[in-house]
N, C-alpha and C positions, 0 to 999 in steps of 0.2 A: 425228339431224340435223333431221328434220322436226318432231319434238316441240320441239326447241330453238328453231327458227324461229317456231313457233306461240307459244311463251312470250315470245319477243322482241316479237312483234307486239302481243299482249295487254298486255304491260307498257308499251309505247309509248302505247297507247290510254289506259290507266289513269293513267299518269304525266301525260299531257297533261290529263286531267280534274282533277287535284289541283294542277296547276302554280300557280294563283293563291295557294295556301296553303303552297307548299313551303318558302319562307323561314320562315314562321311555325312550321311543323311542326319544322324544325330548331332553332328558337329557343325554343319554348314546350313542346313535347311531350317526354315522357320516352321515346318510342319503344316504348311497350308495345303489344301486339298480342293479338288473340283469333283463333284458328283454328277453323273449324267447317265442316261440310259440310251442304248443304241439298238436297233433291231438286228437280229441274226436269224437266218433261215434254219428250218429243221428239215431233215431228209424226208420226213413223212409228207404226204400230200394233204392239203387242207380240204375240208368239206364245208358245205354251207352250214352256218351256225344253227339255223333253225330247221334244218332238213332231217330226213330220217336216218342218214348215214353218219357215222362217227369216224374221225381220223384215227389212224393207227398210233398217233402221237397226241393223246387227248390233253396232255399238259400244256401244249402249245395253243396258239390262237392267232387270229388275224390282226396284223399291224396295218393301221390306216395312217397314211401320210399327214392328213389334215387333223386338226383338232387335238384331242387328248390321246389319240392313237388307239382308242378302243374300238372294237368291232361294232358298227352301228346296229347290228342285229341284236346285240346283247345289251345295249343301253336302254333303260326304261323309257317308255314313250313320253312321259311327262318331262324327263330330263332332256330328251332329244329335241323337243319342241320348245325348250326354253329360249327366249330371245337373247341375242348378244348383249353384253353389258353396255351400259350407257357410256357415251363418249367414244365408242369405237367407230372408226371411219375407215372405210376401204378406199382404194384409188378412185378418183373421180372419173366417170365415164366420159369418153370423147363425144363430141357433138354427133348426134344421130345414133349413138350406141345405146342400147337398152341396158338398164341396170340389171345385174345378176341377182336372182332371188337370194335371200338370206339363208334359206334352207335348201341346200342342194344335196343330191344323192352322192354319197361319198364312195369312191372306188376302192375296193380292197386291193391291197398291193403286195402283201408279203405274209406268208404263214410261217410262224416261228415264235420267237421269244424276244422280250426286252431284256437286254443284258446291262445291268446297272454296274458301272465302274466307279471306283474311287481312284483318282490319279493325283499323285503328289507332285507339287511344283513350288519352288521358293518364290513367293509373291513379291519379294523385295527387289528382284533383279529381272532385267530383260534378258532375253537370250541373244544379245548382240555379240558379234565377234570382236576379238581384240584387234590391235593394229596390225598384227602379222597374219590376220584372216584365219585365226584359230579360235576355238571356243574357250571361254573363261573356265578354268578348272575349278573355280569356286562356285560355279552355277551348274548344278547337276541336271541331268536330263529328266524329263517327265516320265514317271513310271507308274504302272498300275499296281495298287496294293490290295485291292479287294474286288470281288465280283459276286453278283447274285442274279439268278434268272428267274423270270416270272412271265405270266401272260402279258402281252403288250397293253400298256396303259393301266395295269392293275397294281395297286399298292406301291407307288413310287416312294412314298415316305417310309413305309415299313422296310422296304429293301435297302434304301439308303441308310436308314438308321441301323439296321442290322449290321451293315459293313462298318459303319463308324464306331459303334460300340465295341465291335471285335478288334478294331485297330487300336483303340485305347487299351484293351486288355493285352494286346501284343506288344505294348511299350512304345507305340508311335506317339509323339507329342502333338498336341492340337495347335492349330494356327487359324488363319482365315479359311472360310469354307464358301465356295460358290456353287450355285446349282441353278437350273433353269426354272421357268415358272411352274413346272409340275411339282416342285418341292415346296416353295414358299407359298403356294396356294393350298397347301394341306392344312388340316386342323392344327392349331398350335400345340395341343397336347400330343399330337402324333409326330410332329417334326421340329417346329421352332423351339419349344421349351426343352425337349430332351437334348437337342443339338447344343444349346447353350450350357445345359448341365454337364455335358461331356467336355466343356472347355473351348469349343470352337466359336469363332467370331464370324457369324454369317454376313455375307454381302449379297444383295439381291437386286434384280431388276423387277419392274412392275408392269402390269397390264395398264392399258390406257385408262380404263375405268377405276384404277387404284391410285391415280396420281393426285397430288394436292394434299389436303388434310385427311388423315386417316383414322386418328383416334384422339382421345383427350384423357387427362388425369389431373386432378387438383387444379384445374384451370389451364395447365400447360397443354399445348397441342402437338401432336405428332404429324409432321410433314415429311412424307416419303422416307419414313424409317427413323427420323431423328426428332427429339423433343425440342420444342422452341417456346419462346415467350408468346402468350396469347395475343399480344398486341403487335406481332410482326405484320408489317403492311401486307394487304391482300395481293398486290401484284407479285410479291415474293412468294407467297403461298401457292399461287396459281401459275408460277413461272413455267413449269413443265407442261402443264395443261395448255397454256397459251401458245407454247411452241408447237405442240402437236396440232392445235387448231389454227396454226399459221397466223396468229395474231402478232407474234414477235419473231425476229430472226435469231439465228444462232448466237451472234455476238451479244445480243441483249439477254438471251437466256443464260449465257455464261456469266455475264455481269450480275444477274439477279441471283444465281446460285451462290456466287461469291459474297453478295450482299446479305445473304441469310446468316452468315457465320456469327455476327455480333449478337444475334437474337437467340442463339443456341443455349439451352440449359447446360451448365457445366457441372461435372462431378465434384462433389465435396469429399466423398469417401469412396473407396473401392467397393465393389459388390461384396456382400457377405456370402456365407456358405449357401444361403437359400436364394440368392439372386436379387435381393433387395439392395437398393443404392440410394443414398442421399444426394440430391441434386440441388444446385443453386440457380436462381434466376440470373440472367446475364448482368443485371445491374449489380447484384451482390458480388458477382465475380469480376467486376471491373471491366466488363465488355460493353456496357451501355449505360445510359442515364435514365432515370425514371422519376417523375414527379411524386409517385406514391411513396417513394423512399427518398426524401430530400437530401439525405447524406450522400447520395450517389450523384447529385448534380454538381455542376461546375468543374468537371474533370477535363474539359477540353472539347473543342468542336470536332476532334477526330473520332469521338464516340457518338453513336447515334442517340437521339433523344426519343425515348419511347413515348407514344401517345396512347395511353390506355383509355378505353371507352368507358364513360361514367355509367354506374349501375346503382339502382336504389338499394341493392343488397350489399353494396360495398365492394371493396377489392376482392379478387379471387384469392384462394389459399396460397397459390404460388407467388402472388404479389404481396400478400400480407406478411408472410413468413420469410425468414432468411434462407430456409431450405425446405424441401419436401422429400418424402420417401416414395420412390416409384417401385411398385411391385413388378416382378418379372412378367406377370400376366397382363400388365397394362400395355396395350398396343403390341402384344406378343407376335401376332400374325405378320406384321410388317416391320418390326424393329430390326435394324442392322447396325453393325459396328462402325461404319463409315458414312459420311454425309453423301447422300445420293447425288451423283453427277459431278462432283468436284474432281480435281485431277488425281488425287490419291485413290478415290473410289474407282476411277476408270482404270488406273494402272493395275490395282489388285484384281478387280473383277475380270478384266479381259485377259490378263495373264493367265488366270486360273481357267477361265472358259476356253481360251484358245488352246490350252494345254490338253484338256480332255478331248476337244474336238480333234486336235492334231493327232492324239494317240489313237482315236477311233479310225481316222484315215490311214494311219501308219499300219495298224494291225489288220485293216480291211484290204490292204494292197494285195491284189491277186498274185503278185510276184513274191509276196511274203507269206504271212499266215493265212490271209484270205478269210477272216473269221466270219464275214457276212454270208459267205457261200456255205451251202449244206454238204458239198461233196467231200469235204475233209472230215465230216462228222457223220458218217453213215450209220447212225444208231438212233434209237428212239428213246424218249423218256427224259425228264428234266434232270435227273441225277446223272445219267450218262453224258448228256449234252453239257452239263456244268463241268464235269471232270475233264472231258476232252477240251472244252474252251479254256479251262485253267491252264492246261499244258500249252495251248496255243498262245495265251497271254504271257506265260512265263518265257516262252521262246521269244516273243516280241520284246520283253524286258531285256533278255540277255543279248539280243541282236542290237538293241538300242544302246546298251552299255558298251558293247564291243565297238560299235561304230564311234561312240563318243570318245572312248579311250584312244582309239587309233587316230583321231584327229587332233589330239592335244600335243602341244609342244612343251615338253617338260625338261628341265635342266638344260636348256639351251639346245636340245636336240630337235631335229626336224620331225614333224609328225609322219607316222607311217602311211596315213591316208589323207588325201586332199579333201578339205571341207567343201561340201556342196554350196554352190552359189545360192544365196537366199534371196527370195523375191522381196521387193520393197512393199512395205505395208504402210497404212495410214498411221501417223504418230498418235500415241495415246495422249489424251488431253484434248483432242479435237472431236470427240464423240458427242452425239446428241441422240435423244430417243428416236429421232426421225432419220438417223443415219449420219454420215459424214457429209456436212453441207458446206458448200464453198463460202468463204467469208464475204460479207457484203462489202462493196467497194464504196 
């Protein structure tokens, strides 16, 4: 009950800060969000987790920069000693340099809270300036709509889902949803399935050991969040893994990502109320040719010819039937709405991720709200810290709206304020899991 009342109060404060744009948000925005957690300090001093003394702010905890941000003193020994996932590779040591041990002592770096934010941003548009060097009035600024505090590294899925469910109750429409690895590595029943039930379309990145084939259902295979024909060539399945292992270059990876599209299962119907959906194999959908279904042959050399592997048990279910029904629980942990790595995925994912990271930096600016510092919140307790942080975020929203309005050129008038020069960034569509790589000559 107390947690619910605290959420109602913070929502009232944040809704009041975005009220001048609420009508435009309903009209212009697609409802997309980015969810992320950022550390903020508390005014109380931290104490050793396993020591005899207790901090005067026991709701807070130590934030650790590496790993999952939890205090290593509070992580069970068996979990702390668990080896890294297969396929993970660190930077190669230079000649004569010793490799660093896999298990190193982590340095505690901040005593405070993880502040989970939900930041809205229209994923359909870039924030590029118009020809007159003024912002596009149809592209609204990124604003924070929800916040929840917790101990660092604790319950990221719970806190994120708490914000999202309340946003739906407050009338905000759902769109694409991006989050970092802390969210899509949660249990599907705690994050992925509830998020889809709320109407959001998740877009994810993956750990190195999660690349390639991830799940299967009725013979179909899930590769990096999308369902494909089981006979998709192995080089296409392993495209991202091969890139990370430096067996192929960036251009080859982009070609293989594009070559996956004809093997994708296509929807025959929309999802029903329970999340079940009928899907067609690519041959039935007219995207490929398959000898198991002779009626699909002879459609032209522009369509790939599937080469199914013979089996004494006969063709797989997805190959025998015209369509199959996929349950929402099938591959739920890794499923996402867009094809991983293609240009559309890059635009949506990075627009959303950049918006939440940008807002974090905007609100942490010491010349602005300075939310990471504890000096402006000299009070203890998670409830008091949440209330004061909500007012700081509301002020950041109003400051951002004011700056955006003052730089607009409306009705042929000159803007009241000059737009800041924006730094050049790498173009979307040139990303790879190993970073922005120079094209091969």
